C-alpha positions in Angstrom: -9.5 13.6 -15.3 -7.5 10.6 -14.2 -9.2 8.8 -11.4 -6.2 9.1 -9.1 -6.4 12.9 -9.3 -9.9 13.0 -7.8 -8.2 12.0 -4.5 -5.4 14.5 -4.7 -6.7 16.7 -1.8 -5.7 13.7 0.5 -3.0 12.0 -1.5 -1.3 15.2 -2.6 -1.2 16.5 0.9 0.4 13.4 2.1 3.0 13.5 -0.7 3.9 17.1 -0.1 4.2 16.4 3.6 6.5 13.5 2.9 8.7 15.2 0.4 8.9 18.8 1.7 8.2 18.6 5.3 10.0 15.5 6.6 10.3 16.9 10.1 6.6 17.6 10.2 5.9 14.1 8.9 7.7 12.4 11.8 7.2 15.0 14.5 4.2 13.2 16.1 6.3 10.1 16.6 9.3 11.7 18.3 8.1 10.6 21.7 8.5 7.0 20.6 11.5 4.9 19.9 12.4 5.5 16.2 15.3 5.8 13.8 15.0 9.1 11.9 17.1 9.8 8.8 17.1 12.5 6.2 19.3 13.3 3.2 19.6 13.3 -0.6 20.7 9.6 -0.6 19.6 7.3 2.1 20.4 3.6 2.0 19.7 0.8 4.5 22.1 -1.9 3.5 21.0 -5.5 3.1 23.2 -6.5 6.1 21.7 -3.8 8.3 18.8 -4.2 10.8 16.8 -1.3 12.2 15.4 -2.3 15.5 12.8 0.4 15.8 10.4 2.2 13.5 12.2 3.8 10.6 11.4 7.3 9.2 13.3 8.5 6.2 13.0 11.5 3.9 15.2 12.3 1.0 15.8 12.3 -2.7 16.6 8.6 -3.4 15.8 6.1 -0.7 16.8 2.4 -0.7 15.7 0.0 2.1 17.5 -3.3 1.4 17.9 -4.4 5.1 15.4 -5.4 7.8 13.2 -3.0 9.7 11.7 -4.4 12.9 8.9 -1.9 13.1 7.0 0.4 10.7 8.6 2.1 7.7 7.6 5.7 6.9 9.3 7.1 3.8 9.0 10.0 1.5 11.3 10.7 -1.5 11.8 11.2 -5.1 12.4 7.5 -5.6 11.8 4.9 -3.0 13.0 1.3 -3.3 12.1 -1.3 -0.6 13.7 -4.7 -1.1 14.2 -5.7 2.5 12.0 -7.2 5.2 9.6 -4.9 7.0 8.1 -6.4 10.2 5.1 -4.0 10.4 3.4 -1.5 8.2 4.7 0.7 5.3 3.6 4.3 4.7 5.4 5.6 1.6 5.1 8.4 -0.9 7.4 9.3 -3.9 7.7 10.0 -7.5 8.4 6.3 -8.1 7.8 3.7 -5.4 8.9 0.1 -5.7 8.2 -2.6 -3.2 10.3 -5.8 -3.8 10.7 -7.3 -0.4 8.5 -8.8 2.4 6.1 -6.7 4.4 4.4 -8.3 7.3 1.8 -5.6 7.8 -0.2 -3.3 5.6 0.9 -0.8 2.9 -0.3 2.7 2.2 1.6 4.0 -0.9 1.2 7.0 -3.2 3.3 8.0 -6.2 3.5 8.7 -9.9 4.4 5.1 -10.3 3.7 2.4 -7.6 5.1 -1.0 -8.4 4.9 -4.2 -6.3 7.4 -6.4 -8.2 7.5 -10.1 -8.8 8.7 -11.9 -5.7 7.4 -9.3 -3.3 5.1 -10.5 -0.6 2.7 -8.3 1.4 1.0 -10.2 4.2 -1.4 -7.4 5.0 -3.8 -5.2 2.9 -2.7 -2.5 0.6 -4.0 0.9 -0.3 -2.3 2.3 -3.4 -2.7 5.6 -5.3 -0.8 6.6 -8.4 -0.8 7.5 -12.0 0.4 4.0 -12.8 0.0 1.1 -10.3 1.5 -2.3 -11.1 1.0 -5.3 -8.9 3.1 -8.4 -9.9 3.9 -9.7 -6.4 1.7 -11.3 -3.8 -0.7 -9.3 -1.5 -3.9 -9.6 0.4 -6.8 -7.2 -0.3 -6.3 -4.2 -2.5 -7.8 -0.7 -2.5 -6.5 1.3 -5.5 -7.0 4.7 -7.0 -5.1 5.0 -10.3 -4.9 6.2 -13.8 -3.9 2.7 -14.8 -3.9 -0.4 -12.7 -2.2 -3.6 -13.9 -2.6 -6.8 -11.9 -0.4 -9.8 -12.8 0.3 -11.3 -9.4 -1.6 -13.0 -6.6 -4.0 -10.8 -4.6 -7.1 -11.0 -2.5 -10.2 -8.8 -3.0 -9.7 -5.9 -5.3 -11.7 -2.6 -5.1 -10.5 0.1 -7.5 -11.4 3.5 -8.9 -9.4 4.1 -12.1 -9.3 5.0 -15.7 -7.9 1.7 -17.0 -7.6 -1.8 -15.5 -5.6 -4.6 -17.0 -5.6 -8.1 -15.5 -2.7 -10.1 -16.9 -2.4 -13.8 -17.7 -0.5 -14.5 -14.4 -3.1 -12.8 -12.2 -4.8 -14.8 -9.5 -7.5 -12.9 -7.6 -8.6 -14.8 -4.5 -11.8 -12.9 -4.1 -14.0 -10.3 -5.8 -12.9 -7.8 -8.4 -14.9 -4.6 -8.0 -14.0 -1.5 -10.0 -15.3 1.8 -11.1 -14.1 3.1 -14.5 -15.3 4.8 -17.7 -14.5 1.6 -19.6 -14.4 -2.1 -18.9 -11.2 -3.9 -17.9 -9.0 -5.9 -20.2 -9.0 -9.3 -18.5 -6.7 -12.0 -19.9 -8.7 -15.3 -20.2 -5.7 -17.1 -18.6 -6.2 -15.1 -15.4 -8.1 -16.6 -12.4 -10.7 -14.7 -10.5 -12.2 -16.7 -7.6 -15.1 -14.4 -6.8 -17.4 -12.0 -8.6 -16.5 -9.3 -11.1 -18.4 -6.1 -10.5 -18.0 -3.2 -13.0 -19.5 0.2 -12.3 -19.4 2.6 -15.2 -18.3 6.1 -14.3 -19.3 9.0 -16.5 -16.4 10.8 -18.0 -15.7 13.9 -16.0 -15.4 17.2 -17.7 -11.9 18.6 -17.6 -11.6 21.7 -15.3 -10.7 25.1 -16.6 -7.3 26.4 -15.5 -7.4 29.8 -13.9 -4.2 31.7 -14.0 
């Protein structure tokens, strides 16, 4: 079973809430100042600034502008290339972070990608079938089928099936991971702290009951 699937009771519930129950997702925040948007295509232009927290639910979501508060988003595809002044909570089939995030990130998706040039000033918790980190972040907590690190990060703690540390990776702390197999670590990468590997026994695949 892919490591990320072990956490599906929590992660899956969040994704379903984000994608199918957008109103439920944002209801607790209605008493506060917030910008709420829903639709098949939602786009925050690069010349647009949202002065409050932003809650968006839809099919394809693009946030290219600035958000002065938190960003909460659930969609089929979510692309964030703008500037977020606080935290990001996002779920989608494919999640891409390419801008600047001043706070923390909690992201779940089939694919979660922090692209080159992105900068996350807070910590990140990521869950997905494939998680790719090529930008700059602080500490990372990851649950993934496959985690690829080829950017600059802080401490890394991960539960996964496969870990790849690329030649451009800079880990400014410890690398601790639990997996059924050892990571592929490029000798050109830099790891400032300790590398701690905990071997996980392969889990038996569950029977499907129809």
